[in-house]
MARPA-664146 format. One record per residue: x, y, z of N, C-alpha, C, O in turn. Coordinates in steps of 0.05 Angstrom, whole numbers, plus 5000, padded with zeros to 4 digits. Layout:
<kolnus>
XYZXYZXYZXYZ/...
</kolnus>
This chain:
<kolnus>
501549764998499849975003501150274999502750325018/501050484981502550684985502450854998500350845011/504351085007504151305032502651465026502351515002/501251605048499551785043500852095048502252165067/500052235029501852525032500252725049497952805042/501052795067500752985083501053275074502853345060/499053445083498653695078498953855098497353795116/500354035104500954195131500254485122500654565099/499254625142498754955130501455095144503355025158/500655315130503155525136504055585165506255625176/501655565172501855675208502855485222504155535242/502455205213503554955225506454935221507854865239/507455005195510454995191511655245206513655195220/510755475205511855675220511855615250513755715261/510355505263510255455293512255275302513555285322/512355005275514154825281517754975279519554935295/517855105259520455245256521555395277523855395285/519255545287519655715309520355535331522755575337/519055335348518955155364521955045361523455025381/522654985339524954865329527555025337529554935350/527155295325529655505328529755555354531955555367/527255615365526855755400528755575421529755665442/528955295411530155125433532955065426534354955442/533955165397536255165389537554855390539454785403/535754695373536554445372538854395349538554545330/540954215349541754195326541253955308539753765315/542453975286540553785267540953505272540053355255/542053395290541953085300539653095326539052895339/538653335332536453315344533653315336531753345352/533453295308531553275292529753035303530852875318/526952975297525452765305526552465287527552495265/526252265297526752025285525851955261523552025256/527251825245525951815217523451665222523051545243/521751675202518251525201516651815212514351865206/518151965227516252255232516252415211516052325188/516352665218516252845201518653015196518753255189/520252865201523852955199524153085176524953325176/523752975155524053075128522753305126524053505119/520053325131518853615125519953815142519854045133/520953765168521554005186524554075173525254305171/525853915168528553975159528754145128530654285122/526254105111525454245085524354535100525554745093/522954555114521654765124523854945142523255175147/526154845152527954985165530255145143531755345145/529854985124532055045100530355295089531555505084/528055265087526355435064526055735088526455965079/525555685113525655905127528656065126528756295116/530355975132533156035128533556205097534456435097/532856095076532956205051531256435053532156655049/528856385060527256665064528556905082528157145075/529956835103530757035113533757155109535057305124/534557045082536657135069535457295043537057375026/533057325039532057425019530857294992530157414972/530957034998530656874973527956744971526956594988/526856824950523656774945523656464943525356354930/521756334957521556054958519655934933517856064923/520155734928518155594900515655574910513755634894/515055494935512055394943511555604959512855804958/509355564978508555764995510855875016512955755021/510056105025512556245039511656205073509456165083/513656225083513656135114513156435135511356455151/515356665129515756865138513257105130512157095108/512857255144510757445140512157615125510657715109/514657705122515957845100515457725075514357855057/516257485071516157315044513257375038512757455015/511557345053508757345047507357625033505857645013/508557825050508058125040509658165009508658304991/511358065008513358124986511557924958511158014935/510857724966509457574944506957744941506157754918/505557884958502957984957503658264938502258334920/505858374944506658614931507358524899506858674880/508558274898509458224869507658164853508258204829/505458084858502757944851501158264839500158314817/501358404859500058664859501158804832499758864813/504058834834505658964815504658844784504058984765/504658574784504458434758501058494746500158474723/499858564768497158604753496558854746494858914730/498359064762498459374756499759394727498859564712/502159204717503159244699501559124673501559224651/500258924681498158824657496159044657495259094634/495159194677493159394665494259574654492959674636/496759694659498259904644498659844617498460024601/499159624608499359494580497059484568497159494544/494559454581492159514570491159744565489659784546/491859924584491460224573492760334557491960544548/495360214549496560354527496060264508496060434490/495560014500493859894475491460014469490660044445/489960104491487060224486487660534473486460664455/489860594486490360944478491760914456491361124444/493260774443493960734415491860644392491560754370/490860464400488060454382486060694384484860714362/485260844400483961064400484861274384483261404370/487961344387489461554376489761424346490361574328/489561244341489661104311486861154301486461244278/485161114315481461114301481161404293480061474272/482461624316481161884317483162014289482162174273/485961904286487662044260486461924238486762074219/485261714233483861534206481361744206480961844184/479961824225477461944219477562214216475462324211/479962354219480462664213481862614183483562464175/480362784170481862834142484163094137485163124115/
</kolnus>
């Protein structure tokens, strides 16, 4: 029978990282294999990368990275709207110039 893939919330990941780091455990102190050792190691690595300013591939853990992601999404949306407005303005200008003799 196959293994079940677990899904963890961002809050749980952040809490686990905080608890682990607040107790200042070493890498050998991670839970035993068979538990969620691999996941915790991955979350710790992601958290440290986020602290260094790297954008993660998946969901973010730190509040700063969440804010950065939200702002990047907003910038993309605004740039798309700006492009639409530019195209519309160009088409209207062309229509006006064709309509006038």
